[in-house]
C-alpha positions in Angstrom: 94.9 186.2 176.4 94.2 183.4 178.8 95.7 180.0 178.3 92.2 178.6 177.7 91.4 181.1 174.9 94.8 180.7 173.4 94.4 176.9 173.3 90.9 177.2 171.7 92.2 179.6 169.1 95.1 177.4 168.2 93.0 174.3 168.2 90.4 175.9 165.9 93.2 177.0 163.5 94.6 173.4 163.4 91.5 171.3 163.9 92.0 169.7 160.4 94.9 167.8 161.9 92.7 166.2 164.5 90.0 165.4 161.9 92.6 163.7 159.7 93.9 161.6 162.6 90.3 160.6 163.6 89.5 159.7 160.0 92.6 157.6 159.7 92.0 155.6 162.9 88.2 155.2 163.1 85.8 154.0 160.5 82.4 154.9 162.1 81.3 158.5 162.4 80.4 158.1 166.1 83.8 156.6 166.8 85.5 159.5 165.0 83.5 162.0 167.2 84.5 160.2 170.4 88.2 160.1 169.3 88.0 163.9 168.4 86.7 164.6 171.9 89.5 162.4 173.5 92.2 164.1 171.5 90.9 167.5 172.4 90.8 166.6 176.1 94.3 165.1 176.0 95.7 168.1 174.1 94.1 170.5 176.7 95.6 168.4 179.6 99.0 168.5 177.9 98.8 172.2 176.8 100.4 173.4 180.0 103.6 171.5 179.1 103.7 172.9 175.5 106.9 174.9 175.6 106.8 176.2 172.0 110.0 174.4 171.0 108.1 173.0 168.0 105.3 174.5 166.0 101.9 174.0 167.6 100.8 171.9 164.6 103.7 169.5 165.1 102.9 169.2 168.8 99.2 168.7 168.1 100.0 165.9 165.6 102.1 164.1 168.1 99.4 164.4 170.8 96.7 163.4 168.4 98.6 160.4 167.1 99.6 159.2 170.5 96.0 159.6 171.8 94.6 157.8 168.7 96.9 154.9 169.0 96.2 154.5 172.7 92.5 154.9 172.1 92.5 152.4 169.3 94.3 149.8 171.4 91.6 150.3 174.1 88.8 150.0 171.6 90.3 146.8 170.2 89.9 145.1 173.6 86.2 145.9 173.5 84.0 143.5 171.4 82.6 145.2 168.4 78.8 145.7 168.5 77.2 146.7 165.3 73.6 147.6 164.6 72.2 148.1 161.2 72.3 151.9 161.9 76.0 151.9 162.7 77.3 150.0 159.6 79.2 152.1 157.1 77.3 152.8 153.9 78.7 151.1 150.8 80.5 153.5 148.7 79.4 154.1 145.1 81.5 152.6 142.4 84.3 154.7 141.0 83.6 156.3 137.7 87.1 157.0 136.6 90.6 155.3 136.8 92.0 158.1 139.0 89.3 157.6 141.6 89.9 153.9 141.5 93.6 154.4 142.1 92.8 156.7 145.1 90.4 154.1 146.5 93.0 151.4 146.0 95.6 153.5 147.8 93.4 154.2 150.8 92.6 150.5 151.0 96.3 149.8 151.0 97.0 152.4 153.7 94.2 150.7 155.7 96.2 147.5 155.8 99.2 149.2 157.5 99.9 149.1 161.2 98.7 152.2 163.2 102.3 153.5 163.4 102.9 153.1 159.7 99.6 154.8 158.9 100.7 157.8 161.0 104.0 158.0 159.2 102.3 157.9 155.8 99.8 160.5 156.8 102.6 162.9 158.0 104.6 162.2 154.8 101.5 163.0 152.7 101.2 166.3 154.6 104.7 167.1 153.3 106.5 166.8 156.6 110.2 165.9 156.2 111.7 162.8 157.8 113.2 164.8 160.6 109.9 166.4 161.6 108.1 163.0 161.3 110.8 161.5 163.5 110.3 164.2 166.1 106.5 163.7 166.1 106.8 159.9 166.3 109.7 159.8 168.7 112.1 158.0 166.3 115.1 159.1 164.3 114.9 160.5 160.8 116.9 157.5 159.6 114.4 155.2 161.1 111.6 157.1 159.4 113.5 156.8 156.0 113.9 153.0 156.5 110.2 152.7 157.5 109.1 154.8 154.5 111.0 152.7 152.0 109.3 149.6 153.4 105.9 151.2 153.5 106.2 152.4 149.9 107.1 148.9 148.7 104.1 147.5 150.7 101.7 150.1 149.4 102.8 149.6 145.8 102.1 145.8 146.2 98.8 146.4 148.0 97.6 149.1 145.6 98.2 146.8 142.7 96.2 144.0 144.4 93.4 146.5 145.4 93.2 148.2 142.0 92.2 144.8 140.6 89.2 144.7 143.0 87.8 148.1 142.0 
């Protein structure tokens, strides 16, 4: 199988990873599509250097997160231009307490730094601290310290946000 076909097959198997990263870092649909394209391009460019030391999914997460963070920083330098067509639609009110808690949690995650969001996302995907550290380029101990701080902050933010829903 050619490298191109192999890459496409692997990307198709793990495209949910890219979608999750895009949803985490971009609010507007068009921006998520642009970021998806950018991640795919960067992953293809880097695929020649993929040695298989880690699982493809782990490698793809790292490429996607690094690309998203870089892309987000570039976008932040551009002034935001909104038209009435590009504004996000207001979400319907939550009907049950569980849904309200989920909304509050996502709102709290939204307040985190881009790096902390990435760590939370990987943690919620059931990666252990060692794997998260490998993807983020930090030690497992650093991940543990960051997670403890993140959990405390999320608990505080969720309690504040729950009152707003």
